[in-house]
PDB file of N, CA, C and O in Angstrom:
ATOM      1  N   MET A   1       0.734  -1.356  -0.097  1.00  0.00           N
ATOM      2  CA  MET A   1       0.019   0.129   0.271  1.00  0.00           C
ATOM      3  C   MET A   1       0.817   1.291   0.056  1.00  0.00           C
ATOM      4  O   MET A   1       0.491   2.144  -0.769  1.00  0.00           O
ATOM      5  N   GLN A   2       1.804   1.365   0.726  1.00  0.00           N
ATOM      6  CA  GLN A   2       2.833   2.232   0.886  1.00  0.00           C
ATOM      7  C   GLN A   2       3.371   2.574  -0.163  1.00  0.00           C
ATOM      8  O   GLN A   2       3.679   3.753  -0.337  1.00  0.00           O
ATOM      9  N   GLU A   3       3.663   1.382  -1.329  1.00  0.00           N
ATOM     10  CA  GLU A   3       4.262   1.819  -2.589  1.00  0.00           C
ATOM     11  C   GLU A   3       3.279   2.275  -3.626  1.00  0.00           C
ATOM     12  O   GLU A   3       3.807   2.957  -4.505  1.00  0.00           O
ATOM     13  N   LEU A   4       1.925   2.070  -3.764  1.00  0.00           N
ATOM     14  CA  LEU A   4       1.165   2.734  -3.995  1.00  0.00           C
ATOM     15  C   LEU A   4       1.006   4.278  -3.906  1.00  0.00           C
ATOM     16  O   LEU A   4       0.908   4.990  -4.905  1.00  0.00           O
ATOM     17  N   LEU A   5       0.990   4.684  -2.773  1.00  0.00           N
ATOM     18  CA  LEU A   5       1.087   5.944  -2.104  1.00  0.00           C
ATOM     19  C   LEU A   5       2.181   6.875  -2.483  1.00  0.00           C
ATOM     20  O   LEU A   5       2.216   7.973  -3.038  1.00  0.00           O
ATOM     21  N   PHE A   6       3.080   6.041  -1.982  1.00  0.00           N
ATOM     22  CA  PHE A   6       4.254   7.081  -2.023  1.00  0.00           C
ATOM     23  C   PHE A   6       5.271   6.846  -2.768  1.00  0.00           C
ATOM     24  O   PHE A   6       6.262   7.576  -2.757  1.00  0.00           O
ATOM     25  N   GLY A   7       5.148   5.698  -3.581  1.00  0.00           N
ATOM     26  CA  GLY A   7       6.205   5.042  -4.795  1.00  0.00           C
ATOM     27  C   GLY A   7       6.438   5.962  -5.587  1.00  0.00           C
ATOM     28  O   GLY A   7       7.635   5.839  -5.849  1.00  0.00           O
ATOM     29  N   THR A   8       5.953   6.998  -6.255  1.00  0.00           N
ATOM     30  CA  THR A   8       6.545   8.193  -7.220  1.00  0.00           C
ATOM     31  C   THR A   8       6.347   9.303  -6.367  1.00  0.00           C
ATOM     32  O   THR A   8       7.154  10.192  -6.636  1.00  0.00           O
ATOM     33  N   TRP A   9       5.636   9.571  -5.507  1.00  0.00           N
ATOM     34  CA  TRP A   9       5.973  10.945  -4.842  1.00  0.00           C
ATOM     35  C   TRP A   9       7.031  11.251  -3.806  1.00  0.00           C
ATOM     36  O   TRP A   9       7.619  12.307  -3.570  1.00  0.00           O
ATOM     37  N   GLY A  10       7.141   9.801  -3.128  1.00  0.00           N
ATOM     38  CA  GLY A  10       8.533   9.710  -1.813  1.00  0.00           C
ATOM     39  C   GLY A  10       9.670  10.653  -2.052  1.00  0.00           C
ATOM     40  O   GLY A  10       9.813  11.642  -1.333  1.00  0.00           O
ATOM     41  N   PRO A  11      10.759  10.287  -3.370  1.00  0.00           N
ATOM     42  CA  PRO A  11      11.767  11.293  -3.571  1.00  0.00           C
ATOM     43  C   PRO A  11      11.413  12.632  -3.698  1.00  0.00           C
ATOM     44  O   PRO A  11      12.123  13.515  -3.217  1.00  0.00           O
ATOM     45  N   THR A  12      10.291  12.889  -4.354  1.00  0.00           N
ATOM     46  CA  THR A  12       9.956  14.293  -4.536  1.00  0.00           C
ATOM     47  C   THR A  12       9.706  15.021  -3.053  1.00  0.00           C
ATOM     48  O   THR A  12      10.241  16.094  -2.775  1.00  0.00           O
ATOM     49  N   ILE A  13       8.878  14.343  -2.193  1.00  0.00           N
ATOM     50  CA  ILE A  13       8.510  14.839  -1.004  1.00  0.00           C
ATOM     51  C   ILE A  13      10.000  15.019  -0.095  1.00  0.00           C
ATOM     52  O   ILE A  13      10.257  16.067   0.496  1.00  0.00           O
ATOM     53  N   ALA A  14      10.833  13.934  -0.092  1.00  0.00           N
ATOM     54  CA  ALA A  14      12.188  13.874   0.481  1.00  0.00           C
ATOM     55  C   ALA A  14      12.954  14.838   0.416  1.00  0.00           C
ATOM     56  O   ALA A  14      13.686  15.306   1.288  1.00  0.00           O
ATOM     57  N   SER A  15      12.726  15.271  -1.048  1.00  0.00           N
ATOM     58  CA  SER A  15      13.717  16.490  -1.784  1.00  0.00           C
ATOM     59  C   SER A  15      13.470  17.685  -1.351  1.00  0.00           C
ATOM     60  O   SER A  15      14.328  18.495  -1.001  1.00  0.00           O
ATOM     61  N   PHE A  16      12.297  17.851  -1.353  1.00  0.00           N
ATOM     62  CA  PHE A  16      11.316  19.140  -0.717  1.00  0.00           C
ATOM     63  C   PHE A  16      11.610  19.388   0.829  1.00  0.00           C
ATOM     64  O   PHE A  16      11.863  20.477   1.344  1.00  0.00           O
ATOM     65  N   GLY A  17      11.527  18.186   1.444  1.00  0.00           N
ATOM     66  CA  GLY A  17      11.955  18.388   2.830  1.00  0.00           C
ATOM     67  C   GLY A  17      13.342  18.888   3.363  1.00  0.00           C
ATOM     68  O   GLY A  17      13.651  19.677   4.256  1.00  0.00           O
ATOM     69  N   ARG A  18      14.224  17.958   2.277  1.00  0.00           N
ATOM     70  CA  ARG A  18      15.791  18.542   2.893  1.00  0.00           C
ATOM     71  C   ARG A  18      16.069  19.913   2.341  1.00  0.00           C
ATOM     72  O   ARG A  18      17.059  20.444   2.844  1.00  0.00           O
ATOM     73  N   GLN A  19      15.236  20.830   1.144  1.00  0.00           N
ATOM     74  CA  GLN A  19      15.195  21.991   0.945  1.00  0.00           C
ATOM     75  C   GLN A  19      14.952  22.625   2.186  1.00  0.00           C
ATOM     76  O   GLN A  19      15.866  23.261   2.711  1.00  0.00           O
ATOM     77  N   VAL A  20      13.652  22.523   2.819  1.00  0.00           N
ATOM     78  CA  VAL A  20      13.350  23.398   3.548  1.00  0.00           C
ATOM     79  C   VAL A  20      14.001  23.402   4.738  1.00  0.00           C
ATOM     80  O   VAL A  20      13.929  24.407   5.444  1.00  0.00           O
ATOM     81  N   ILE A  21      14.666  22.392   5.107  1.00  0.00           N
ATOM     82  CA  ILE A  21      15.494  22.130   6.260  1.00  0.00           C
ATOM     83  C   ILE A  21      16.888  22.590   5.982  1.00  0.00           C
ATOM     84  O   ILE A  21      17.734  22.562   6.876  1.00  0.00           O
ATOM     85  N   ALA A  22      17.165  23.021   4.755  1.00  0.00           N
ATOM     86  CA  ALA A  22      18.535  23.591   4.160  1.00  0.00           C
ATOM     87  C   ALA A  22      18.252  25.168   4.376  1.00  0.00           C
ATOM     88  O   ALA A  22      19.103  25.915   4.860  1.00  0.00           O
ATOM     89  N   TYR A  23      17.125  25.545   4.018  1.00  0.00           N
ATOM     90  CA  TYR A  23      16.647  26.835   4.042  1.00  0.00           C
ATOM     91  C   TYR A  23      16.700  27.329   5.407  1.00  0.00           C
ATOM     92  O   TYR A  23      17.221  28.365   5.818  1.00  0.00           O
ATOM     93  N   SER A  24      15.935  26.217   6.194  1.00  0.00           N
ATOM     94  CA  SER A  24      15.807  26.794   7.619  1.00  0.00           C
ATOM     95  C   SER A  24      17.004  27.231   8.669  1.00  0.00           C
ATOM     96  O   SER A  24      16.927  27.874   9.716  1.00  0.00           O
ATOM     97  N   LEU A  25      18.273  26.571   7.919  1.00  0.00           N
ATOM     98  CA  LEU A  25      19.335  26.522   8.824  1.00  0.00           C
ATOM     99  C   LEU A  25      20.006  27.496   8.035  1.00  0.00           C
ATOM    100  O   LEU A  25      21.005  27.763   8.703  1.00  0.00           O
ATOM    101  N   GLN A  26      20.036  28.218   6.942  1.00  0.00           N
ATOM    102  CA  GLN A  26      20.857  29.349   6.489  1.00  0.00           C
ATOM    103  C   GLN A  26      19.890  30.247   6.978  1.00  0.00           C
ATOM    104  O   GLN A  26      20.474  31.260   7.365  1.00  0.00           O
ATOM    105  N   HIS A  27      18.591  30.336   7.144  1.00  0.00           N
ATOM    106  CA  HIS A  27      17.599  32.162   7.459  1.00  0.00           C
ATOM    107  C   HIS A  27      16.999  31.710   8.658  1.00  0.00           C
ATOM    108  O   HIS A  27      15.784  31.688   8.459  1.00  0.00           O
ATOM    109  N   PRO A  28      17.358  31.210  10.209  1.00  0.00           N
ATOM    110  CA  PRO A  28      16.455  31.109  11.075  1.00  0.00           C
ATOM    111  C   PRO A  28      15.806  32.209  11.321  1.00  0.00           C
ATOM    112  O   PRO A  28      14.675  31.922  11.714  1.00  0.00           O
ATOM    113  N   TRP A  29      16.031  33.650  11.264  1.00  0.00           N
ATOM    114  CA  TRP A  29      15.356  34.361  11.607  1.00  0.00           C
ATOM    115  C   TRP A  29      13.611  34.571  10.629  1.00  0.00           C
ATOM    116  O   TRP A  29      12.462  34.705  11.051  1.00  0.00           O
ATOM    117  N   ARG A  30      14.145  34.513   9.327  1.00  0.00           N
ATOM    118  CA  ARG A  30      13.032  34.371   8.435  1.00  0.00           C
ATOM    119  C   ARG A  30      12.194  33.275   8.828  1.00  0.00           C
ATOM    120  O   ARG A  30      11.009  33.463   9.102  1.00  0.00           O
ATOM    121  N   VAL A  31      12.764  32.072   8.876  1.00  0.00           N
ATOM    122  CA  VAL A  31      11.849  31.007   9.385  1.00  0.00           C
ATOM    123  C   VAL A  31      10.927  31.738  10.651  1.00  0.00           C
ATOM    124  O   VAL A  31       9.697  31.735  10.595  1.00  0.00           O
ATOM    125  N   PHE A  32      11.537  32.244  11.579  1.00  0.00           N
ATOM    126  CA  PHE A  32      10.778  32.550  12.851  1.00  0.00           C
ATOM    127  C   PHE A  32       9.988  33.501  12.529  1.00  0.00           C
ATOM    128  O   PHE A  32       8.861  33.519  13.024  1.00  0.00           O
ATOM    129  N   ALA A  33      10.444  34.612  11.532  1.00  0.00           N
ATOM    130  CA  ALA A  33       9.143  35.968  11.500  1.00  0.00           C
ATOM    131  C   ALA A  33       8.240  35.039  10.429  1.00  0.00           C
ATOM    132  O   ALA A  33       7.221  35.727  10.359  1.00  0.00           O
ATOM    133  N   ALA A  34       8.054  34.092   9.713  1.00  0.00           N
ATOM    134  CA  ALA A  34       7.022  33.535   8.849  1.00  0.00           C
ATOM    135  C   ALA A  34       6.248  32.956   9.622  1.00  0.00           C
ATOM    136  O   ALA A  34       5.044  33.173   9.483  1.00  0.00           O
ATOM    137  N   ILE A  35       6.667  32.130  10.568  1.00  0.00           N
ATOM    138  CA  ILE A  35       5.968  31.467  11.677  1.00  0.00           C
ATOM    139  C   ILE A  35       5.179  32.359  12.305  1.00  0.00           C
ATOM    140  O   ILE A  35       3.958  32.208  12.260  1.00  0.00           O
ATOM    141  N   LEU A  36       5.734  33.392  12.967  1.00  0.00           N
ATOM    142  CA  LEU A  36       5.343  34.528  13.767  1.00  0.00           C
ATOM    143  C   LEU A  36       3.934  35.414  13.103  1.00  0.00           C
ATOM    144  O   LEU A  36       2.904  35.729  13.698  1.00  0.00           O
ATOM    145  N   VAL A  37       4.350  35.689  11.554  1.00  0.00           N
ATOM    146  CA  VAL A  37       3.104  36.060  10.872  1.00  0.00           C
ATOM    147  C   VAL A  37       2.044  34.977  10.814  1.00  0.00           C
ATOM    148  O   VAL A  37       0.882  35.376  10.740  1.00  0.00           O
ATOM    149  N   VAL A  38       2.263  33.654  10.836  1.00  0.00           N
ATOM    150  CA  VAL A  38       1.128  33.008  10.410  1.00  0.00           C
ATOM    151  C   VAL A  38       0.343  32.824  11.690  1.00  0.00           C
ATOM    152  O   VAL A  38      -0.887  32.796  11.643  1.00  0.00           O
ATOM    153  N   ALA A  39       0.803  32.736  12.489  1.00  0.00           N
ATOM    154  CA  ALA A  39       0.542  32.601  14.058  1.00  0.00           C
ATOM    155  C   ALA A  39      -0.604  34.122  14.317  1.00  0.00           C
ATOM    156  O   ALA A  39      -1.798  34.038  14.607  1.00  0.00           O
ATOM    157  N   LEU A  40       0.122  35.325  14.126  1.00  0.00           N
ATOM    158  CA  LEU A  40      -0.589  36.465  14.163  1.00  0.00           C
ATOM    159  C   LEU A  40      -1.778  36.149  13.331  1.00  0.00           C
ATOM    160  O   LEU A  40      -2.850  35.916  13.890  1.00  0.00           O
ATOM    161  N   LEU A  41      -1.664  36.123  11.946  1.00  0.00           N
ATOM    162  CA  LEU A  41      -2.769  36.294  11.214  1.00  0.00           C
ATOM    163  C   LEU A  41      -4.050  35.019  11.282  1.00  0.00           C
ATOM    164  O   LEU A  41      -5.136  35.162  10.720  1.00  0.00           O
ATOM    165  N   THR A  42      -3.687  33.865  12.030  1.00  0.00           N
ATOM    166  CA  THR A  42      -4.420  32.892  12.216  1.00  0.00           C
ATOM    167  C   THR A  42      -4.923  33.419  13.706  1.00  0.00           C
ATOM    168  O   THR A  42      -6.034  32.988  14.015  1.00  0.00           O
ATOM    169  N   ASP A  43      -4.518  33.966  14.321  1.00  0.00           N
ATOM    170  CA  ASP A  43      -5.388  34.809  15.916  1.00  0.00           C
ATOM    171  C   ASP A  43      -6.398  35.628  15.356  1.00  0.00           C
ATOM    172  O   ASP A  43      -7.580  35.447  15.647  1.00  0.00           O
ATOM    173  N   LEU A  44      -6.053  36.453  14.629  1.00  0.00           N
ATOM    174  CA  LEU A  44      -7.037  37.631  13.836  1.00  0.00           C
ATOM    175  C   LEU A  44      -8.213  36.869  13.346  1.00  0.00           C
ATOM    176  O   LEU A  44      -9.358  37.146  13.702  1.00  0.00           O
ATOM    177  N   MET A  45      -7.945  35.984  12.592  1.00  0.00           N
ATOM    178  CA  MET A  45      -9.139  35.330  11.783  1.00  0.00           C
ATOM    179  C   MET A  45     -10.089  34.353  12.744  1.00  0.00           C
ATOM    180  O   MET A  45     -11.202  33.956  12.398  1.00  0.00           O
ATOM    181  N   PHE A  46      -9.577  34.101  13.756  1.00  0.00           N
ATOM    182  CA  PHE A  46     -10.204  32.848  14.398  1.00  0.00           C
ATOM    183  C   PHE A  46     -10.433  33.520  16.202  1.00  0.00           C
ATOM    184  O   PHE A  46     -10.669  32.896  17.237  1.00  0.00           O
ATOM    185  N   ARG A  47     -10.269  34.770  16.001  1.00  0.00           N
ATOM    186  CA  ARG A  47     -10.510  35.345  17.419  1.00  0.00           C
ATOM    187  C   ARG A  47     -11.945  35.267  17.723  1.00  0.00           C
ATOM    188  O   ARG A  47     -12.681  35.042  16.763  1.00  0.00           O
ATOM    189  N   ASN A  48     -12.428  35.398  18.775  1.00  0.00           N
ATOM    190  CA  ASN A  48     -13.677  34.907  19.173  1.00  0.00           C
ATOM    191  C   ASN A  48     -14.629  36.289  19.202  1.00  0.00           C
ATOM    192  O   ASN A  48     -14.357  37.281  19.880  1.00  0.00           O
ATOM    193  N   ARG A  49     -15.264  36.215  18.728  1.00  0.00           N
ATOM    194  CA  ARG A  49     -16.440  37.243  18.442  1.00  0.00           C
ATOM    195  C   ARG A  49     -17.236  37.167  19.011  1.00  0.00           C
ATOM    196  O   ARG A  49     -17.522  36.072  19.494  1.00  0.00           O
ATOM    197  N   PRO A  50     -18.094  38.409  19.278  1.00  0.00           N
ATOM    198  CA  PRO A  50     -18.676  38.747  20.141  1.00  0.00           C
ATOM    199  C   PRO A  50     -20.278  37.954  19.951  1.00  0.00           C
ATOM    200  O   PRO A  50     -20.901  37.937  18.890  1.00  0.00           O
ATOM    201  N   THR A  51     -20.765  37.294  21.313  1.00  0.00           N
ATOM    202  CA  THR A  51     -21.756  36.528  21.143  1.00  0.00           C
ATOM    203  C   THR A  51     -23.308  37.161  21.361  1.00  0.00           C
ATOM    204  O   THR A  51     -23.594  37.898  22.305  1.00  0.00           O
ATOM    205  N   GLY A  52     -23.986  36.856  20.610  1.00  0.00           N
ATOM    206  CA  GLY A  52     -25.323  37.256  20.716  1.00  0.00           C
ATOM    207  C   GLY A  52     -26.405  36.632  20.134  1.00  0.00           C
ATOM    208  O   GLY A  52     -26.276  35.557  19.547  1.00  0.00           O
ATOM    209  N   ASP A  53     -27.529  37.241  20.250  1.00  0.00           N
ATOM    210  CA  ASP A  53     -28.514  36.349  19.434  1.00  0.00           C
ATOM    211  C   ASP A  53     -28.666  36.620  18.320  1.00  0.00           C
ATOM    212  O   ASP A  53     -29.566  36.036  17.716  1.00  0.00           O
ATOM    213  N   GLY A  54     -27.828  37.631  17.609  1.00  0.00           N
ATOM    214  CA  GLY A  54     -27.844  37.425  16.050  1.00  0.00           C
ATOM    215  C   GLY A  54     -26.996  36.597  15.306  1.00  0.00           C
ATOM    216  O   GLY A  54     -26.581  35.576  15.855  1.00  0.00           O
ATOM    217  N   ILE A  55     -26.603  36.897  13.950  1.00  0.00           N
ATOM    218  CA  ILE A  55     -25.713  36.389  12.991  1.00  0.00           C
ATOM    219  C   ILE A  55     -24.383  37.484  12.779  1.00  0.00           C
ATOM    220  O   ILE A  55     -24.378  38.713  12.838  1.00  0.00           O
ATOM    221  N   ASP A  56     -23.444  36.667  12.553  1.00  0.00           N
ATOM    222  CA  ASP A  56     -22.372  37.183  12.361  1.00  0.00           C
ATOM    223  C   ASP A  56     -21.740  38.397  13.349  1.00  0.00           C
ATOM    224  O   ASP A  56     -20.877  39.168  12.928  1.00  0.00           O
ATOM    225  N   GLY A  57     -22.208  38.456  14.525  1.00  0.00           N
ATOM    226  CA  GLY A  57     -21.893  39.373  15.321  1.00  0.00           C
ATOM    227  C   GLY A  57     -23.022  40.170  15.746  1.00  0.00           C
ATOM    228  O   GLY A  57     -23.067  40.520  16.925  1.00  0.00           O
ATOM    229  N   PHE A  58     -24.282  40.627  14.644  1.00  0.00           N
ATOM    230  CA  PHE A  58     -25.409  41.062  14.889  1.00  0.00           C
ATOM    231  C   PHE A  58     -26.043  41.077  16.447  1.00  0.00           C
ATOM    232  O   PHE A  58     -26.264  40.015  17.028  1.00  0.00           O
ATOM    233  N   ASP A  59     -26.199  41.825  16.803  1.00  0.00           N
ATOM    234  CA  ASP A  59     -26.982  41.503  18.381  1.00  0.00           C
ATOM    235  C   ASP A  59     -28.288  41.845  18.231  1.00  0.00           C
ATOM    236  O   ASP A  59     -28.460  43.039  18.478  1.00  0.00           O
ATOM    237  N   PHE A  60     -29.434  41.169  17.873  1.00  0.00           N
ATOM    238  CA  PHE A  60     -30.728  41.578  17.749  1.00  0.00           C
ATOM    239  C   PHE A  60     -31.620  41.478  19.171  1.00  0.00           C
ATOM    240  O   PHE A  60     -32.828  41.248  19.132  1.00  0.00           O
ATOM    241  N   GLY A  61     -30.927  41.666  20.367  1.00  0.00           N
ATOM    242  CA  GLY A  61     -31.338  41.889  21.646  1.00  0.00           C
ATOM    243  C   GLY A  61     -31.722  40.699  22.188  1.00  0.00           C
ATOM    244  O   GLY A  61     -31.999  39.734  21.476  1.00  0.00           O
ATOM    245  N   GLY A  62     -31.782  40.661  23.825  1.00  0.00           N
ATOM    246  CA  GLY A  62     -31.899  39.274  24.434  1.00  0.00           C
ATOM    247  C   GLY A  62     -33.029  39.166  24.987  1.00  0.00           C
ATOM    248  O   GLY A  62     -33.106  38.514  26.029  1.00  0.00           O
ATOM    249  N   GLY A  63     -34.265  39.820  24.385  1.00  0.00           N
ATOM    250  CA  GLY A  63     -35.523  40.053  24.982  1.00  0.00           C
ATOM    251  C   GLY A  63     -36.142  38.425  25.635  1.00  0.00           C
ATOM    252  O   GLY A  63     -35.523  37.446  25.216  1.00  0.00           O
ATOM    253  N   ASP A  64     -37.105  38.203  26.443  1.00  0.00           N
ATOM    254  CA  ASP A  64     -37.661  37.006  26.726  1.00  0.00           C
ATOM    255  C   ASP A  64     -38.117  36.054  25.940  1.00  0.00           C
ATOM    256  O   ASP A  64     -38.328  34.912  26.350  1.00  0.00           O
ATOM    257  N   GLY A  65     -38.357  36.526  24.442  1.00  0.00           N
ATOM    258  CA  GLY A  65     -38.570  35.955  23.398  1.00  0.00           C
ATOM    259  C   GLY A  65     -40.253  35.490  23.634  1.00  0.00           C
ATOM    260  O   GLY A  65     -40.323  34.314  23.275  1.00  0.00           O
ATOM    261  N   ASP A  66     -41.325  35.869  24.000  1.00  0.00           N
ATOM    262  CA  ASP A  66     -42.692  36.114  23.822  1.00  0.00           C
ATOM    263  C   ASP A  66     -43.209  36.676  22.799  1.00  0.00           C
ATOM    264  O   ASP A  66     -44.423  36.521  22.663  1.00  0.00           O
ATOM    265  N   GLY A  67     -42.517  37.442  21.836  1.00  0.00           N
ATOM    266  CA  GLY A  67     -42.719  37.901  20.816  1.00  0.00           C
ATOM    267  C   GLY A  67     -43.377  39.823  20.881  1.00  0.00           C
ATOM    268  O   GLY A  67     -43.953  40.604  20.123  1.00  0.00           O
ATOM    269  N   GLY A  68     -42.963  39.818  21.930  1.00  0.00           N
ATOM    270  CA  GLY A  68     -43.510  41.062  21.889  1.00  0.00           C
ATOM    271  C   GLY A  68     -44.935  41.563  22.802  1.00  0.00           C
ATOM    272  O   GLY A  68     -45.286  40.769  23.674  1.00  0.00           O
ATOM    273  N   GLY A  69     -45.837  42.955  22.623  1.00  0.00           N
ATOM    274  CA  GLY A  69     -46.798  42.677  22.845  1.00  0.00           C
ATOM    275  C   GLY A  69     -47.011  43.142  24.128  1.00  0.00           C
ATOM    276  O   GLY A  69     -46.242  42.600  24.922  1.00  0.00           O
ATOM    277  N   GLY A  70     -47.959  44.151  24.764  1.00  0.00           N
ATOM    278  CA  GLY A  70     -47.965  45.161  25.901  1.00  0.00           C
ATOM    279  C   GLY A  70     -48.783  44.202  26.969  1.00  0.00           C
ATOM    280  O   GLY A  70     -48.925  44.588  28.129  1.00  0.00           O
ATOM    281  N   ASP A  71     -49.213  43.174  26.610  1.00  0.00           N
ATOM    282  CA  ASP A  71     -50.311  42.749  27.470  1.00  0.00           C
ATOM    283  C   ASP A  71     -49.358  41.998  29.034  1.00  0.00           C
ATOM    284  O   ASP A  71     -49.994  41.534  29.980  1.00  0.00           O
TER     285      ASP A  71
END
């Protein structure tokens, strides 16, 4: 099964992995900066949004749900 999955792509993946490791050893601060940027962008994208009774952060009020009426 592994031969079917990785037989043709194995050498390419291994070569790419070696290139990534070599680049990270030559430019450690660039790799650190790239990881930091990705982490900050991920934090901005998935930050907890305000909760409410609405959709997409819009708050439609927190009434008791009886549909109004002054009775």
